[in-house]
Each structure stands twice: as C-alpha cells, then as structure tokens.
N, C-alpha and C positions, 0 to 999 in steps of 0.2 A: 250737464252729467255725461260726458261722451267721452270714452275712451277710446284708443286706437284698436282696431281688430286684427288678427292675423288674416285678413282675407285681401288676397292679392287682387289687384284689379280685373274686373272681368274681362274677358278679349271680347270683341264684337262676334255676335252669334248670329246667322241668319237660318230662320226655320222657313223651309219651302215645302210647296207640293203640300198643303195643310187645309185642314176646313177650318177658319181659326174664328170664333165668337169673341166680338173684342168688348161686348157689352159697352160699348162707347156710341153714343146717339150719332155722332156726325160720322161715323163708318164701322156700322155694325158686324160686318165680315170682310175677310181677306184671305188670301192663300198663301201670303209669306209676309213675315215678320221680323225685323230686325232690332236686336237689343243690343246698346252699347253703353257703355259706364253706368252699368244697372239700371238704366232707363230703356222702354220702348222709345226707339228711334224713328221708324218709318216702315209702311205696308207696302206689299206686292212690287211693282216694278221699283221703286224708290228702296224699297230695303233691298232686293238683290241688286242692286249697283252700289251699296256699301259694301258690299263682300269683297276683300281684298285677301292678297298672300297670307295674312295673319290672322284672317277670321276662321271661325268653326261654322261651314255650312252643312246643316243636316236637311235629308230629304227625309221630310215625315211619312211620305207614301200614304197620304189621305188621311191621316191619322186628325184626328178633331184636338181643337187647342181651345181653352178656356183661361179666364183670369183664375190666379191661384184659390185655392179653397181657404176662406177665412172661418174659422170654426169658432163662434164667437160663446161658447160655455163647453171649452175643450176638458180640462181635468187631466191636459196631456201628461202631467208627471206620473200619472198612475200605470200608464199602460207599461213603461219599463220595467217597473218593479215588479210585474207580475212574471219577468222571467228569472228573478233573482231567488227564487223559491222552487222545490222539487216540483214538477209537474204530476198531478194524477190522473191526467186528461184520458189516459188511455186505461184507466184502470174499468175492470168491469166485474171484479168481484172481489171481497174481502182480502183473500189470497195475492191478488195483485197491489192492492195497498200495501201489505205487508213485506212484500218485496221491493218495494221502493224503499221502505223505512228501514229494512234490513241493510241495504246496498248505503244509506244515507249514515248507518250507525258505523258501515265498514269505513267511511272517508271522514267520519268526525269523531274530533279526542273525545276519551270518555268524559261524562260530566256536563257536556256542552248540548245545546238545545237541538233539535230536529225540529225543524217547523217548515211545512208544505205547503202548498196551495191547496185549496179546498177541492173535494170531489166533486166532480161534474165536467160536462164539455162547455169550455170557454164560447163566447164571451159572457154567457150568461149562469152557467152552472147550473141549468136549469136541471130539475130531478135531482141533485146534491146525491145522496147515498139511495137514491129508487134507482140510480141505472146500475149498480151494485147488484149481481145475482142474488146476493142474502138481504137484500133492501135495507139494509144497515151498516155504518162505519164500524170499523175494528172495535173491539171490547178492550178494556183497561187491561185484562189479561193477555189478549194476543198483542197489544201492542208493548207489553212488559216484555214478553216473551221475544217479540223480536228486536229488540233495542233495550234489554237490561240495564246497561250502564247510561243510558243516556234518557233525561226529560223529552216526551215527543207531544208534539200537538199537532193536530190537523184542525185548520178555522174551517167554522162555517162560510160560507161565501159574504161578499160585501153585498150588504143589501140590494144598493142600486144597480150593481151586475144583473141581480133576477129577481127573484118574488120570495120576500120571507115566509115560512119562517127556514131557516139554515141549520143543518146540522156541524157539530164538532166534537172533538174526542181526544181525550187527555190519558196519557200513561200514568201509573200510580207516582212515578218520581215526578212529572210535572203537577200531579195535584198536590205532593207534598210540597213541593218548593214554592208554590203558590199559596201555601197555609190551606187549603180547602178542606173541609173536614165535613162530615152528617150536618153539622150545626150551621154551615156557612148559608146565607142568603145573599143574593145580590141585593144592591140597594135600587139599581135600575129595574123598573120594570121590563117586561118582555124578554126576560131571560132564566131559562129552567137548567138546572143540574140534576141529571139523570140520579136515580137510584136504583138498587136491585131490591131483591123482594125483602130482603134485611135491612134496608133503610141506608147502605152503604152506597157511598159516591161508585158511580159505574164507570164513570169517566167521561159520559156523552154530557153536552151541552148544547141547548137548544136555544136560538135566537132569534127573535120575532121582529125586531127595529128592522127598520129601514136601512139604517147606518149603525152597526154592530155596535154595540157598547159593552161588550162583555169583556176584552182586553183590557179596558180603561176602568172596567169595574173590579173583575174578580182576579186579573191574571199578571200581575205587577210584575212577577220574574220572567215572561216571555220576551224574548228578545224584539227589539224596536227596529225598524228602520233608522238608521242612523244617516249623519249628514252626509260620507262616503255612499252609501248605499243611495240616497235620494240622487248624488250626484251622475251617477252610474245609471241610476235606471231614467235619469232626463235624458242623456247622452243616448239611450238606446230609444225612448220615447219619441224623439225628434225625428229620427230616423224611420221610425214605423208611421209618424205621421206624414213625413213626406213623402211617404211610399203609397199613399192615398191621394196625393194631390194637394195636401193640405201646405199653406204658405204662411200664414199667420193664425193666431191664436188671441183670443180674450177670455179671459178668465174671471168672467163675472160673478160666479159663487164667492169669491175671494181665495188668497192664498195665506196662510199663516207665515209668521216673521221665518220660519226656517225654509218655508217652500220659496219664499222669493231670494232668501239669502242663495239657494243652490240655483234659480236661474241669475241672479247677480254674477255667481261664481263663474257660470258656463260664459256667461257676455263679457266679465272682465277676461278671461282665457280666449277669446276671440274663435270659442267654441259655437257659440249659438245662431244657429244658421235658420231659425225659426223666427219670424218676428212676432213677439210675445208683449202684451200688454197684460200686466198683472194690476187685480183689485184688491186692497188691504181686507183680510179677514182679521177684524180686530179682538184682542183676548180681553177687552176690558171685562169687569163682572157686575157692574152698576152705573148708573147715571152719573154719579159723581166721577168715576174714573174715567168714564167717555167724555165728559166733559173738559178734564183736563188733559186727555191724549189727542183730543182734537186741536186744541189750544195749544198746546206745548211740544206735540210729538210727530203730527200728520201733516207737517206744514207740507214735506215733499211729495202728497198725494195730493194736492189743491187741486182746483181747477183743472187744465189737461194734465196734470203730474209735471214728471222729470223723468228723463229719457232720451232716445234717440232713436230712431229707424227700425231699430233691433230690440231693444227692451225698455220697458216703459211702465212707471207704478202711478196708474191714478185713479181715486176715489176708494169708496169703500162700500162693502157689503154689510146689510142691517139685515138681519133675519125677521120675518114674521111670524111668531109662533115659536114651538120648539118646548124639548123638556128640559127643566130645570135641573133636575138631578144631572143627566147624561150630560148636559153642558156644563155642570161643576167638575163632575168625574173627568171630563175630556181635558179642562182646564188645569186639573191637578197634574194630568200626564204631560203637558207641554214640556219641551219642542215637540214631541212625539205627537202627531196626529192620525196614525194609523193610514189606511187608504185614502182616508179623505183629503189629505194637503191643506185643509181649512180649519179655524177654529169652531167646534160646535156652538152654537148659540140658543138661548131660551130669549124671546123678546114678547113681552106682552103687547097688546094693544097700546095701551096708553104710554107705554116705554118707547114703541116703535118713532109714535106721535114726538113725542121729546128727542128722541133721538135723530128724527129728520129734522126737525128744527133746527138742532146743534148744529146738525151736518150742513144745512144751506146758510147757517151764520157764519161757517168757516170754509165757505166755498167747498166744501168736500162733498162731491157726487155720489148721489146713492143708487146702489143694483140692491134688487130685492126681490124676492123669488116669491109669485103669488099663488101658483096655482089654483084652487077653486075661489081664490078669496080677494081678487081683482077688486071686486065692490067695495070690501073692507079699505083696501089700500087708497082708492082713489079719494076718497074725502080728505085723508092726509094730505095726498100730492096737491088737492087743492086748497089746504088751509095754509101748507107751505109755500105756497106760490103767490099766496094774497098777500104776504109778509118779504118774501123773498124770490123775486120771478124766476121762474126756474126756464124759460127759453133760452136756449146756448148754451147751458150747464151739461145737458146730455145725460141725465139721469135717465135708470135703465131700470126695465121693468121686466123678468124674466120667468121662465117656466109657467107660461098662461095657460090654462085648461079652459075649464066653464067662463065665461066671460058675455057680458050683458053690453048690448050696442052703444047704448050711453055712455059707459067705462071707456069704452075704446075710443069715443070721438073726446072723451076728457084727454085721454093721452095725446090724441093728436093734437086739439087745442093747448096743451101744457108742455109740447113740445118735448115729450118723453119718450124714449128710444124702448124698442119692443124687441126680445128675443124669445126664440121658441125652439122647444125639442120635441118635436111630434113623436119620435120612435118613443118616451118617456110615455106621455098620456093616451096615444093612439093605438100603436102597436103592442106595446109591453103591458101598459096597464088600462087600456081601453075597456077592457071588463067592467069596470065602474062607471062607463058611460053610455052602454048597448042599450039600453031602456030609456035614456033620455027621452021625455016628450017630444022635442023636435027632431028627434033622431041624432042626435049628437054635432047640430049644425051650429051650435055654440061654442064646443070643444075645440080648443085650438083653431079658431076660426079665421085661417089665413086669408081665405078671399075677401071674406066681409073685412080685416084689416088692410088689404090692400087696396080694395075700393074706398076706404077711408082716407086712402094717402099715407098712411103708417108705412115706414120703411122699414120693415120687418128683416130679421137676420136669423137665419138659422145656425142651429146647433146641436153636435152629436150626444152632449155629454158622457163620452166615453162609453156608450152603452148601444152598440159598440162603436168605436172612432172613426168607422167606415162613414163619408159622407154618402157615398153612395147607397146604403142601406136607409141614410135619412131622408135622402131624396126620394126612394122610394114609397118612404111613408108617406111624406108628404103629397105623393101622386096618388096612392092607392088607398090609403086610411083605414087598413083592414085591422082588424083585432087580431092576434098572434093564434089565440084558442079556435076561435069560430070562423075567421076569415069574413065576418060581417064588416061593412063598411058605414064607419062613424061621420056622420055629417057628409054626405057625397055631393054637396053643392060648396064645399069648402077646398076639394080638390086643388093643387097647383100643377102650372103646364110645367115642362121642363124650364122653357126658359123663364119664369118667372121665379122656378125653385133656384135655377142657377144661379138667377142676381141676387136673391136673398142670401146664397150661401157662398158668395165671391164680392161682389160690389157691396152690398148693404154693409155689412160688417166694417168698414171703414171709418164710418162715421162714430162707431163707438168707440173709436181711438183718436179722433179729432183729426184722422189722414185722410179724408176726402180728395185733397187737393192734389196728394200724388200717390195714390195708392187706389187699387181697386181695378176699373175698366182698364183694357189694354191699349192706352192710346197714347200717343206721342209725349214725351215728357214723364209719365207716370212709370212705378216701379215696373221692372222686368221682372213679375213673379206669374207664373202661370203653369199649367198643368196641361199634359199631354195626355189623353185618351185613347183607348183602344176601339170605343165606339162612341157615335154622337147621341146623347141622351136625347136632344131635340129631336131626330130623325125615328127615336124608339118607344113603343108602347110603354107606358108609367111602369106596368109589370116587370118592364124589363131593365129598370134603372138599376137595381141593385147587381146586376152582373156586369156594368162599366167597371172596367180597371184601370189603374192609371198607369203608364209605361214611362213616364219620365216627368219630373219636375224641377222647376227652375226658380229659384230666388234671388232676388237682384242681381239678375244675368250669371249666376253660376249654378250649375248642373247639383241638383243635392241627392237625386234620386234617378236610377236608370241611365240612359245615355244612347248614343246613336245604334249601338246593338240591341237594346231592349228595345227600342221604337221598330225596328226593320224585322224582329224575329215574330 
C-alpha cells in the first residue's frame, strides 16, 4: 500500500560543527553528518567529503543533534484542533470572556453556534474558572446579553489536559437547542447540570469525568469537528510536533475510523511529513461483533499491518475497564469522537481475556493501557502466550503506573513492549502515589524496567506535546503541587531517557532495521537542539528547545537561520 508522494528527492545535506549523539553503538558521537537520499550517509571527514556544489552545508555552530523524537503515545491530531476555536487563554474576568463572545457574535451569522476553547491556561487549563476574578464562568443571562441571536457553548477542559472537575456554560438558546430543561438528567455519571434557587437551569455544567462525556450525552446539537476540521487540524498538528523535534509518532491508544481516514488523506496528498503508525480503535459493541470484525474487516491491521515508511496501520487497542454508559453514548455519536480521536470502550476482565485470545488467533497485536492494573493483565497475557506464542508479535502494554517486579519480568519473558507516560502518573497525577509505602519506587519504575532489559519507549500523551517536558519528568519525578519526588531510585539519565524517546520506539512499528539511530543507511530523521541535555542537570531538561527538525532528509522545521540565531 504505497502511493507516490509529492516529495522531491532530498538534496544532500551536510551538518557540520555539531555535537552529534548518534545512539549508534559503533559510533556514539560525531561532529559532522551527511544525509543523502533520505538516509544517513557518513560521519565527520567522510561526511564533509560528500559535500559538493549541489549540497546544502549547514554550520550548526556547536548545536546538539539527536535522532528524531519518536512519540509513542502522541495523540497528535488533537493539538491542531485547539487552534480552530476562539481562545480564552488571556481571559481574567467574566467581562473578558463576554468580550470574546461578543466579537464572535459579530463575525458569526445569526443562529450559528459560538463554541470557544475552555477557560484556563493551556496546555492544562488548570484552575479553569478559578482564574477569573469572579471565580465563575458567565451566567446564562450574561451570555444571552452578549450573543442574543446565537447559541453559545463554553466547554469544560478535556479531562486528560488537566484535572477534573471542569466547568462549562451555555446560554438560553443553546440549552433550548439541545432540549435541556429542569427535568433533564444525564445518562452518564459525573455530569451535573447547574440550577438556580428556583430550580431552573442556570446554564452551567460540571464534568467530573477524565474524558468528558457531556457532549455525547446531553449536547447533540453542538457542532462537532467534521472531517475538514480534523484534516486542517492535523496539518497544523504535525507542524507543531515537528517544532518540538518529533519525527515519528505511534498512536497506541488507537484511532477511530475517521481519524485514520484523515491521516490517510494527508498521506495520499503527499502532505504527511510525520512518520505515523496508527493502531485501530475498534467500534464493536460486543464479543460477537468483535469476532466478525477481526475475521472479516481487520486483515489490513494484522501482523505488521500495511503501509509505507510514512503511514502504517497495525494492530488494535483493547481497553481494560471503562464505563459502559459512556462507551454506548460515544459509539452513538460516531464518526465524531470529540477531542479523543479514538472510540470509547468498556471492557470487563472476562471480555478482555476473550478479546485478547481472538486477537491472537487473527494475528492482531494488542495494545492495552494498564495504569495500576498490570498485575491483572499479565495473567491474561500468559494465557494467550500458552496458546499463541507472543514472541515477535510485539504486543504493547502502555500507561504503566504501579507495577510489581514479577509482572515486569513477565513482560520481558513474553516479549511484550512497554511504553510509559511519566507526566501523567508522576507530575500531573502524582498526588495519588505520594504516600506509597515504598516511596513510589514501583510507580513508572523506569530504572527497574531498563535493568530487566525492557526496551521502554517514552511518550507525551499530548499533556503537553513537548517531549522535553516529558524528559524532565523522567529525570526529576516531581509531583506538580508539592514538588515531592516519587521514586527517587527510578530517575533516568539524559542518555537513557533520550534513547527511550528516540531509538526505542522504532520497534513498536517494526522499523528498527532502518529507523532510530543516526547510523549509515538509517533514516535521516533528526532534531537540532539549542542545548545538550546530556550536559545539563535534569532540572534544566524542560528548557531545551528544538531549532531544526529533519525527516527523511527534508527540513520540516527551522532551518539555517533558526540554527544560527
């Protein structure tokens, strides 16, 4: 499944006067590197000798070069979508919010929706309405006065960005258009409709779920992101991710059919500059439908999947747990998936076991998020392995939090790959582990994993999408509110963390024979940094900035001027 791309053959590029960390055992460091035909061609003197009149020779003036970041749980499609709605980032009062609404009313035809971004400061929107002087969102009546001819919706933050609960608000016309009355009751738990002293709806909605269900449940009339929106957002997203040094992504949480279609469209048009491996997020509702889908419709995702070095679909995501009501509401709203980009699932332990056995039978490699439940998932993996040997299939366990040494040893013995998101469990959600008896040594235990030989891959989870924030968390392991360290013995060195964020991820997509280290014959995917993380204390890693990114020999971010500035 390989189509011609609108990419001119890259010219030979020679980067000189640099501090290059190749992560290639045979030649760990260099000061010059030549890139030809989309691959690494040579180092140092041999690299300089390849320069000719048609080559682009860049003096990096001592900048640091590393292999391109491979974000193994990226949710890349979300970032660009955030730019498509009016921002309330700078709002510090109800009046500020209302001014944005009035301006949008001036620009929007009467009767059409005004939907903003949430109140709060990106990327987390921590605080939400608390950052406004009044400590609240605008009331229904205030929104009515600002936009009397438009339904208005200010959503709560997407739960994974910050920390629930989140607050949203609607005006009277939006309440009416969505059929909401004082008698309305949400089907999903964790959603509260605000009421005034008389019992009338005041327009406020509180969302306590990690992944908001309010739009799926109560707001059928609110505009969704359509295909064109998602395509525009993805174009923006890949530029933003490239600007952080990211050259490859792996979407282990799975992608809904429409999300895959958006990536495919970008790929078919030759605009996909991010090497993207997507996992299927299935929309089946029961085991019988799952069995038919695996047998009849998911052949393209079997084994290594189908695709080329730019776009590949491989494997499926199977949830462990979830809310069945939320999953049902979410499926009813397809193809829309809100901010998530995947299909919500609710899978019981017995169904998880059955689905894993079915997947193994049909050579569909499974990706599963385990959080604190690794000890419950490992017995299932062992049972599957007894019937369908897992070695070489590259099943993936993701989002590991609390874990036992015996379960980690089992992952190694079963040849199961591991991805971690330290920002999620250590920095953003670390409060849950501050009082663990072992001091948090079993929470995202990176050092233990590496000591066991697990080839761990790091990921951002789009919270935020800056890999150097994630790198910093892996190095300092500080909880965000207290600054307390969770599991001091599990900190990573810069070299180990960078390897986990660059080279290790290639195995997730079966690409380790041509992508990862900056070795001759391997992909010319790299990032140029303004500082060398290996020479910095861990506390400074999140200050590192990417000045240039190259994918397949093409500069996709920055350039000579950015490097020298």
